[in-house]
C-alpha positions in Angstrom: -62.9 92.0 -63.1 -63.8 89.6 -65.8 -67.4 87.9 -65.0 -65.9 84.5 -64.9 -63.6 85.2 -61.9 -65.4 83.0 -59.2 -64.4 79.9 -57.6 -63.0 77.3 -58.0 -59.8 78.8 -59.3 -56.3 78.2 -58.4 -52.8 79.1 -59.2 -49.6 77.5 -58.0 -46.1 78.9 -58.1 -43.1 76.7 -57.4 -39.5 77.5 -56.4 -36.3 76.1 -54.8 -35.2 77.6 -51.6 -32.0 79.5 -52.3 -29.5 80.9 -49.4 -30.7 84.3 -50.0 -34.2 83.1 -48.7 -33.0 81.8 -45.3 -34.1 83.4 -42.0 -31.9 86.2 -41.2 -31.9 89.2 -38.8 -29.6 92.1 -39.1 -27.8 90.5 -41.9 -27.1 87.5 -39.6 -28.5 84.1 -40.4 -30.9 82.7 -37.8 -31.4 79.3 -39.2 -30.5 77.7 -42.4 -34.1 77.2 -43.7 -36.8 79.2 -45.7 -37.7 82.4 -43.7 -41.5 83.2 -43.1 -41.1 86.3 -44.7 -40.1 84.5 -48.0 -42.9 81.9 -47.7 -45.2 84.7 -47.4 -43.8 86.4 -50.3 -44.4 83.3 -52.3 -48.0 82.8 -51.2 -48.5 86.5 -52.1 -47.3 85.9 -55.6 -49.6 82.8 -55.9 -52.5 85.0 -55.1 -51.3 87.7 -57.6 -50.9 85.4 -60.3 -54.4 84.2 -59.7 -56.0 87.5 -60.4 -54.0 88.7 -63.1 -55.7 87.1 -66.1 -58.9 88.5 -64.6 -58.2 92.2 -64.2 -59.8 94.8 -66.6 -57.3 97.2 -68.2 -58.4 100.1 -65.9 -58.0 98.1 -62.5 -55.2 96.6 -60.3 -55.2 95.0 -56.9 -53.0 95.5 -53.8 -52.3 93.2 -51.0 -54.5 94.2 -47.8 -54.3 91.2 -45.3 -52.4 88.0 -45.0 -52.9 85.5 -42.0 -50.2 82.7 -42.2 -49.1 80.0 -40.0 -45.5 78.4 -41.0 -45.8 74.9 -40.2 -42.4 73.4 -40.7 -39.1 74.2 -42.2 -37.7 73.7 -45.8 -33.9 73.6 -46.2 -31.9 75.4 -48.8 -31.9 73.3 -52.3 -35.5 72.0 -51.5 -38.5 72.9 -53.8 -41.8 74.2 -52.3 -45.1 75.2 -53.9 -47.3 78.0 -52.9 -51.0 77.6 -54.1 -53.8 80.2 -53.9 -57.5 79.1 -53.9 -60.0 81.7 -54.8 -62.7 81.6 -51.9 -64.8 84.7 -52.8 -65.1 88.3 -53.8 -66.7 90.2 -51.3 -67.1 93.9 -52.8 -63.7 94.9 -53.9 -62.0 92.2 -51.5 -60.5 89.1 -53.2 -60.3 86.4 -50.5 -57.9 83.5 -51.1 -56.9 80.5 -49.1 -53.0 79.9 -49.4 -51.1 77.1 -48.7 -47.5 75.6 -49.2 -45.9 72.4 -49.4 -42.6 70.8 -49.9 -41.9 67.2 -50.5 -42.6 66.2 -47.0 -45.8 67.8 -46.9 -47.7 71.0 -46.0 -45.3 73.8 -44.7 -47.8 76.6 -44.7 -51.3 77.8 -44.6 -53.4 80.8 -44.3 -55.7 83.4 -46.1 -54.4 86.4 -48.2 -56.8 89.3 -49.2 -56.4 91.6 -52.0 -58.3 95.0 -52.6 -59.3 95.7 -56.3 -58.9 99.2 -57.2 -59.3 101.4 -60.3 -55.5 102.2 -61.7 -56.3 105.9 -61.5 -57.2 105.7 -57.6 -54.2 103.6 -57.0 -51.8 105.9 -59.0 -53.1 108.9 -57.2 -52.6 107.4 -53.9 -49.1 106.5 -54.8 -48.5 110.0 -56.1 -49.8 111.6 -52.9 -47.6 109.6 -51.0 -44.6 110.3 -52.8 -45.6 114.1 -52.7 -46.0 113.8 -48.9 -42.4 112.4 -48.5 -40.9 115.0 -50.5 -42.4 117.9 -48.2 
């Protein structure tokens, strides 16, 4: 990790809610609003985007923990933004606060933790997993 990776750092991603982002279960629409899973996906993307410029060539990071509260709905056709703010680096754990907002205010908040790993270690884990699935 580059030595200049320390707070305050922030990254924002913005998108518009589409029909394929609404809450569904078993292929059936539950509500015509942004699904919590999609909100979390965009919060994770903001966190990922935050670290990308600071990774060394031989390292990568994976999602480890997310704790999010989805506060209010966002309709199809509405824009929202997810923001990741670096809180601290604790060993190989990168801790960020994540928030999301639409034009009416905050729609979600929480924390997202990523684990920094050497690329070779991550690749070995993935290869071992794939090999165990083929047995």
